[in-house]
N, C-alpha and C positions, 0 to 999 in steps of 0.2 A: 720533635716530629711524632705524630701519633703512631702507636703500635699497630702494625698491619699483620694479621694472622697469615695471610697468603704469602707474605715475604718471610716471616719468621719461621713458618712451618711449611716450607716449600714441598717437603716430602709428602704432605697430605693434600695440598691444593694445586701445586704446579706439576702434575704428574707427567710422565714421559709419553711420547706418542706410540709406545709399545707397552705390552703388559709388564708389570713389576709386582713383586710381593712386598707388602708392608704390614707392620703390626701397629694397629691403631689403638692408642690408649683411651682411657675413660675421658669423655668430654661431656659437658653439660650444655643443654640446648633449650631454647624457647621452642615449644612444639605445639602444633595444632593438628588434630587427626580428622580424617574425613574419607569420603568415597566419591567416585564419579570421575567424569572426564575433566582433566585440568584445563582444557581449551574452551570449556563452556563459558560464554560471556556472562560475567556477573555471578558465576556459579560458586559452589562451596570452596573450590580450590583458590580461586582468586580472592574470595573473602578472607580465607585463612592467611594468605600472603599479606593482605592488608593489616591483619591483626599482628602478625609476626613483626612487621616493620614498625608498627606503632609502639609495641613494647620495646623492641630493640633500640629505637632512637630515644625513647624515654630514659632508658638506662644509660645510653651513651651521653646524653645531655644532662644527666642528673647533677653533675658538678655545678651547673648553673642555677640550681634550685637550693632550697634549704635542707634537702635530704642529703646525707653524707654516706657514701659507701666506703667501708673500710678497705684500704689497699687500692683504691681507685686510681687508674691512670688513663689518660686519653688514648683512644683506640679507634680504628676504622671498623665499622660494623662488618662482620664476616659475611661471606656470600650466602645466598639462599641455597638450601639443600633439600633433598627429599628422599625418604625411604618408601619404596613401592612394592606392592605385591597384589596378586590376584588369587583367589581361592582355587585350589586344585591345579595350579600352574607353578612350575619351578622357573623362576626368573620372571620375564615379562612378555606378555602378548600385546605388542604395540598396535595390532589391528583391532583391538577390542577395548578401547579406553574407558568405556562406560563401566567396566567391571573393576576398575582400579580401586584399591584401598591405598591410602597414603598417610604418611606423617610428614608434614612440611615443617622444616626446622631452620633455625639460625643459631649458630654457636654462641655461647655465652663466655665471656672472660671468666677465668677461675675465681676471681675475687667476688663475683656476684653470688650471694647466698640465696636460699629460698625465701628468706624474709625480704631481701632486696627485690627479688622477683615479684613477690606479692605486691609490694609497694608500686612497682612499675606497672603492673596490670591494672591496679586500681587507679593510678594517676593517668595512664593512657586512656582508660575508659572515660574518665571525667573530662580531661582536657580536649580530647579528640572527638568526644561524643560518639564513641564507637564501643560496642560491647566486646571486650577483650577477655571475657570469662572463659572462653574455650582454650586459652593459652595455658600450657602446663610446663612445669620445670622438669625436664627429662634428662636424667643421666644415661649415657650410652657408652658401652665399651665394646667396640667391634672386634678387637683382637686381630687374628691373622686374616688377611684379605689379599685379593689381587685387584689391581686397578690400572687404568690407563686413561689418557686424554682422548676424548672423542671429538672430532672436528666435523661440524655439519649438523643437519637436522636431527631432531630427536627420533624421528621415524627411521633414520638410517643407523641407529644404535646397534641393531642386530649384527652388523658387519664387525663392529668393534668387539661385541660380546663373543662372537665366533673366534676372534683372535685370542681373546682371554681364555676361552675354553680349550683351545688347541695348546696354548702355553701351559695350562694346568696339566693336561694329559702328558705333555712332553717332560714335565718336571716332577711328576709323581704326586700331584695334588688333585682334589676334586672340589666342586662347589659344596657348600655346607649351608644351604638355605633352611631356615626354620621360622617359627613365629617371632623369634627374637633376632634373627639374622637375615637381612633383606637386601634386595637390589637397592643400591644407594647411588644417587646422582648429586654432584656438586656443580652449581651453575656459575660459571665464570663470565658469562655474557648475559646481557639483558635482551631477551627475544623481542621486546617491544622496540628496541633501538638497533638491532643487528640483523643483517640478512641471515636466513637460515643456514646457508652454506658456510658462514663464518662463525657460527656458534661454537663455543668451547665448553665442554662438559666433562668432568671427571666421572667415570663409571667405576664403581667399586662393588665387588662381590665377596661375601664371606667364604673362606675355604678351610680345608684341613688336609693333612697328609693322607694319601690313598690307603696306606697300610692300616690306618685306624679303623677302617671298615672290615678288615679281615680278621 
């Protein structure tokens, strides 16, 4: 049976319906950076997602080619994720999507090296006739975070974020957003195939102990 990151690392993907604190280790991602409204039809975000999946599935199916990745084992492509921010705003202003900056990502298995990644980008570009040059190999270590499962529309996320913020205040933590620590979403549902009220999204925020500021 193929390795499934969601099942093997439930603490990072199958979050509870209430806030919880986690320490997220270093992970490597396929990443594409961009700006603008993710809902724009044919826009930069949707193009980025196409590139991500092209590279992700090229790596997943590499064992059926002449290219060999050392330590490879069959796996399920992990879910789409995104890091989001807006200049001058802590967290996210959902009412002004045109000002979004984002890094759209898909997690890579640890056995994928930068050399393997480069091969996949070049191979995907040729085979799918799609320019995948915007894809980058991105290591990320989020460290101490608060997260919870959000059910419903993305526009309703502020209600879950408010629960997370209240939880932090009650437990002696504060948010710790910076240019390297961002609002993070993990998409466990496909919005193209799922009613908005049934969407499941892990929301994750970087945090630190309140005492560190004093």
